[in-house]
C-alpha positions, 0 to 999 in steps of 0.5 A: 523463487519463494516457497510461500503458499500461492493463496496467501497474502504477503505484504513486506513493511518497513520498520518506519512505516510499522512505528513511530520512528521518525525522532531515531531517524532524525537523529540518524540523519543528523548525528550518524549511525553510531549516535542512532545505535547508541539511542536505540540500545539505550531505549531497548525496553522503550516500547515504540508508538504505533506508526503510519501503517500500524492500523492497517497492519492490525486489520490485516492480521485480523483476516487471520482470526479463525485460520489454522496456526500454520496456514494463514490467510495474511503474512506481513514481513518486516523489512528493516534497515537496522542491524540486528542489534538496533532492531531489537527495540523494534522486535520487542514493540512488535511484541508488546503490541501483540502483533503476529509478525515472526518474520523479518530482515535486518540489513544495517543499512543495505537495500531491503527491497531485494528481499521481498520476492524471496518472501513472495510479497505481494506489497511493499509499503516503506517511508523510504521513497528510494526503497520504493522505486527500487522496488517498483522498478524490480516488479513489485507493487510498493508505495511511500505510505504517508499519513492523514493530516487527521490521522497522525496519532489515531484512527478517527472513530467513523473508520469501518471495522472492515479492512477497506483498500482503495485504488487509482486506476492509470499507473497504479492498477493500470498502466500509464497509457492513458496518462501519456496520451492525456498529457500529449493531447489533452483530455479530448485525445485521451477520451477519443482513445479510450473511446476506440479501444473500449473493447480492448483490454488496459495492460496492467500496472504495477498494482496488478498482481497485489490487485489479484492477490487481495482478489483471491483473498476476498473472494473467500468471503461472500460479498457485501456488507459482511466481508471483511475486506472491501475495495474501491477504484477511486479514478479522475476518469468519466464517462466515456472513459470508463467503459474500458476500465469496466471491461478490464477489470471483468476480462481479469476476473477481478472484483471491486466493491466500488467503483467512483469516476470523479471526473477531475473532482478532489478524491479526498472527501470521496476517500473519507467517505469510503473511509479507506484504511489506505489509498494508492495513487501515483499523482501528487496532486491526488495524494495532497487531497487524499492526505486531508482525509486518510492514510495514502500510499504514493506510487512513484511510477509512470509519466507522472513520476520521471 
């Protein structure tokens, strides 16, 4: 059990998600661990370039501005399959970029996800799909983070100063009950199922705990444009399947600033307008649309991800 404060938002992240380690990873896959270790040691003082999740992490840590040093609002934990020896370059880069990350685990190739719960992290982001599946199977919100096509090296100028996070509903915030009904019986069966259960709260999905933690942090600020955090539900649902979603969030006592019921329209353009720093979805079809505009996190959970 973690001894982290209950109101602390804790995000665990892999070194490949935080920094651009694709060249090093390609070397590892082609030539093995010894070549990789020699490469990292020889470049120990070369600063790593920001990776896919770097802008998100910077915004998360910026939420600690004004908070007491011994009582931060957000903590980011590094989980790396490097050894501590080869991971020295990662820590040197963290210090160079001024990121307030002090806790880390280096496993020398062993799985990192078992350390998520002891750190009390509510979310794990990784570039390794296997690690993400391991975390999800053990009850931790997790996603394989993927870059936007237009965001490979920099955040576009139209992005907001706010931390903006968008979520799909079914199989992410909620469980995949609706998706199972839709796949088995079609859209009419799905709408009938949701109408009949409009007053019955949806079961929670893998990201409910993270959404709760994010809401608790968000509740410390006044709602509206002055809040440093803004959230959105971006779902393929439409009326009449909207009512159950709204009533469920009301039952949970969770605030989402925007709700987009798109009825199957491509999500990417809407996420672009929202200016999401990251969007979480279980469907690779939706991920492909979203990646044209924003960084995305694939959640390999539910009936769409056997």
